[in-house]
C-alpha positions in Angstrom: -137.3 68.8 -106.7 -136.4 65.1 -107.0 -133.5 63.3 -105.2 -131.9 60.2 -106.5 -130.8 58.0 -103.6 -129.2 54.5 -103.7 -126.3 52.3 -102.6 -124.0 49.5 -103.7 -122.7 47.1 -101.0 -120.5 44.1 -101.6 -119.9 41.4 -99.0 -117.5 38.5 -99.2 -118.7 35.5 -97.0 -116.8 32.4 -96.2 -120.0 30.4 -95.8 -123.7 30.9 -96.3 -124.6 33.8 -94.1 -128.0 35.0 -93.0 -128.4 38.8 -93.1 -131.1 41.3 -92.0 -130.7 44.5 -94.0 -132.3 48.0 -93.2 -132.0 49.9 -96.4 -135.4 50.9 -97.7 -136.7 54.4 -97.6 -138.9 54.8 -94.6 -142.7 54.2 -95.0 -143.3 57.9 -94.0 -141.9 58.9 -97.3 -143.9 56.3 -99.4 -146.1 59.0 -101.0 -142.9 60.8 -102.3 -141.4 57.7 -104.0 -141.3 58.2 -107.8 -139.0 55.2 -108.6 -139.2 52.5 -105.9 -136.0 51.4 -104.1 -136.2 47.7 -105.0 -133.3 45.8 -103.4 -131.5 43.6 -106.0 -128.7 41.1 -105.4 -126.0 39.6 -107.6 -126.3 36.6 -107.5 -130.0 36.7 -107.5 -131.3 35.6 -104.0 -134.7 35.0 -102.5 -135.5 37.8 -100.0 -138.2 38.3 -97.3 -139.4 41.7 -96.1 -141.0 42.7 -92.9 -141.5 45.7 -90.6 -139.7 45.7 -87.2 -141.2 46.8 -83.9 -140.3 50.5 -84.7 -142.0 50.4 -88.1 -138.7 50.1 -90.1 -138.7 48.2 -93.3 -136.3 45.3 -93.2 -135.1 42.6 -95.6 -133.9 39.1 -94.8 -131.7 37.0 -97.1 -129.0 34.4 -96.9 -125.8 35.4 -98.8 -124.0 32.4 -100.3 -120.2 31.7 -99.9 -118.2 34.2 -102.0 -119.2 37.7 -103.0 -122.7 39.1 -102.9 -123.6 42.5 -104.4 -126.5 44.3 -102.9 -127.7 47.4 -104.8 -130.7 49.7 -105.2 -131.6 53.1 -106.7 -134.7 55.2 -106.1 -136.0 58.7 -106.9 -137.9 60.6 -104.2 -139.9 63.8 -104.5 -138.8 66.4 -102.0 -140.2 69.8 -101.2 -136.8 71.4 -101.6 -137.0 73.0 -98.2 -134.5 72.9 -95.3 -135.2 71.0 -92.1 -138.1 72.9 -90.4 -137.3 75.1 -87.4 -140.1 75.6 -84.8 -138.7 77.6 -81.9 -142.0 77.9 -80.2 -142.3 74.1 -79.7 -142.8 73.4 -76.0 -141.4 70.7 -73.8 -144.0 68.3 -72.3 -144.2 67.3 -68.7 -143.4 63.6 -68.5 -147.0 62.7 -67.3 -148.4 64.4 -70.4 -146.3 62.4 -73.0 -148.1 59.9 -75.2 -147.4 56.3 -74.2 -145.3 55.5 -77.3 -142.9 58.3 -76.6 -141.9 57.0 -73.1 -139.5 54.4 -74.5 -137.4 57.3 -76.0 -136.9 58.7 -72.5 -135.1 55.6 -71.3 -131.4 54.7 -71.5 -130.3 52.4 -74.3 -127.2 50.6 -75.5 -125.4 53.6 -76.8 -127.1 56.3 -74.8 -126.4 56.0 -71.1 -128.7 58.6 -69.5 -127.7 57.4 -66.0 -124.1 58.4 -66.5 -124.9 61.7 -68.2 -127.9 62.9 -66.1 -126.1 64.9 -63.6 -124.0 66.6 -66.2 -127.1 67.4 -68.3 -128.9 69.0 -65.5 -125.8 71.0 -64.5 -125.4 72.3 -68.1 -129.0 72.7 -69.3 -131.2 72.7 -66.2 -131.2 76.5 -65.7 -131.8 77.6 -69.2 -135.1 77.7 -71.2 -137.0 74.6 -71.9 -138.6 73.3 -75.1 -136.9 73.9 -78.5 -134.3 76.3 -77.0 -133.1 73.6 -74.7 -132.7 71.0 -77.5 -130.9 73.6 -79.6 -128.6 74.3 -76.6 -127.8 70.6 -76.4 -127.1 70.5 -80.1 -124.9 73.6 -79.9 -122.9 72.0 -77.1 -122.5 68.6 -78.8 -121.5 70.4 -82.1 -118.8 72.4 -80.4 -117.7 69.6 -78.1 -116.9 66.9 -80.6 -114.3 67.0 -83.4 -115.5 65.1 -86.4 -113.0 62.3 -87.0 -113.5 59.1 -89.1 -110.4 57.6 -87.5 -112.1 57.9 -84.1 -115.1 55.9 -85.2 -115.8 52.5 -83.7 -119.0 50.4 -83.6 -118.9 50.1 -79.8 -118.6 53.8 -78.9 -121.3 55.2 -76.6 -122.5 58.6 -75.7 -120.5 58.6 -72.4 -117.4 57.6 -74.3 -117.7 60.3 -76.9 -118.5 62.9 -74.3 -115.1 62.1 -72.7 -113.1 61.4 -75.9 -114.5 64.5 -77.7 -114.1 62.9 -81.2 -116.4 60.9 -83.4 -118.7 60.7 -86.4 -122.3 61.7 -87.1 -123.7 58.8 -85.1 -121.6 59.8 -82.1 -123.0 63.4 -82.2 -126.5 62.1 -82.4 -126.0 59.6 -79.6 -124.6 62.2 -77.2 -127.4 64.7 -78.0 -130.1 61.9 -77.6 -128.7 60.9 -74.2 -128.6 64.5 -73.0 -132.2 65.2 -74.2 -133.4 62.1 -72.5 -131.6 63.0 -69.3 -133.6 66.3 -69.4 -136.9 64.4 -69.8 -137.2 65.2 -73.6 -138.0 62.1 -75.7 -135.3 61.6 -78.4 -134.9 58.9 -81.1 -132.0 58.1 -83.2 -132.4 58.3 -87.1 -130.5 57.2 -90.1 -130.9 57.9 -93.8 -129.6 59.7 -96.8 -128.4 63.3 -96.5 -127.5 65.0 -99.7 -125.0 67.8 -100.3 -127.7 70.0 -101.8 -127.1 73.5 -100.9 -123.7 72.7 -99.3 -120.7 74.4 -100.9 -117.9 72.1 -102.1 -115.7 70.4 -101.3 -118.0 67.5 -100.4 -116.9 64.6 -98.3 -117.4 61.0 -99.4 -121.1 60.1 -99.3 -122.3 57.9 -96.5 -125.5 57.1 -94.6 -126.0 59.9 -92.0 -127.2 59.9 -88.4 -129.3 62.5 -86.7 -132.1 62.5 -84.2 -135.7 63.6 -83.6 -137.0 65.2 -80.3 -140.6 65.2 -79.2 -141.8 68.8 -78.6 -145.1 70.6 -78.9 -146.9 67.3 -79.8 -144.7 66.4 -82.7 -141.3 64.9 -83.6 -138.7 67.4 -84.9 -135.4 66.9 -86.7 -132.2 68.0 -85.1 -128.7 67.4 -86.5 -125.9 68.2 -84.0 -123.2 67.1 -86.5 -124.1 69.9 -89.0 -126.1 72.0 -86.5 -128.0 73.8 -89.2 -131.1 73.1 -91.4 -130.1 71.1 -94.4 -131.8 70.0 -97.6 -132.5 66.6 -99.1 -132.8 64.5 -95.9 -134.4 61.1 -96.7 -135.2 58.9 -93.7 -134.5 55.2 -93.7 -135.1 54.1 -90.1 -135.7 55.3 -86.5 -134.9 53.6 -83.2 -133.7 54.0 -79.6 -130.1 54.3 -80.9 -127.9 52.8 -83.6 -128.4 49.3 -82.3 -131.9 49.4 -83.6 -131.1 50.7 -87.1 -128.0 49.1 -88.6 -127.8 48.9 -92.3 -127.1 45.2 -91.9 -126.9 42.5 -89.2 -124.8 39.6 -90.5 -124.9 36.2 -88.7 -121.6 34.8 -89.8 -118.0 35.8 -90.7 -117.8 38.2 -93.7 -115.8 41.0 -95.1 -117.3 44.3 -96.4 -115.5 44.6 -99.7 -117.2 47.8 -101.1 -119.6 50.4 -99.9 -121.1 53.3 -101.9 -123.9 55.6 -101.2 -125.5 58.1 -103.5 -127.9 61.1 -102.7 -128.0 63.7 -105.4 -130.5 66.1 -106.9 -132.0 64.5 -110.0 -131.6 66.5 -113.1 -134.8 67.5 -114.8 -135.8 65.4 -117.8 -134.9 67.1 -121.1 -137.5 67.8 -123.8 
């Protein structure tokens, strides 16, 4: 099947404002791209693209004073399968992990492993390891947090959401990431498109989604504690230690987000 993804974001700036945007489909899906997600601006602006240290595709521009519209649409081929489940994936001893996975064992801005380590070992230290341990963490996080847009804030950490028990998808992911790392399982935060394909209505307002990947059995695997079940139509944009590494935008000056729309729908087959 094919999935149409895209966004329209409008900023109002009081002065020329440099921005770094992270909105492109991740390079790991480049072979699936049917219609490229070219970033366009109104007014037309010069842009510069680069890969960050995590391999994410970023765009730099300077938005002028006044309103700037940033828009893109793309079509991506998808296997039409749910997130893979690999219950036999084993947990690695720390000394056996690849070098590039070690950074995802460490505490980070939103994932305070030091504050959650004792709790993690008390809850998950006596159960099975590997995939079953990560799933147990996801089950706990899914049941521990009440989804609540009004409880969202950009500064909320895993420790805070653990205590407040309310949040949005990034909070679910941050808490699960912190608990996995505390159990010596590398975990990295992910953001991207998540369609409503296969999900019965009513559907909530579309937004970029947050989930995470855990390193088990020699590979990275997708886990989604917010939904806590395999879903369809997940299109990755970026990965990092936590949300601080993968914001849709970093703006270097005062601005107002005027409008924000995200689309991720199954593309209807062409007629004829």
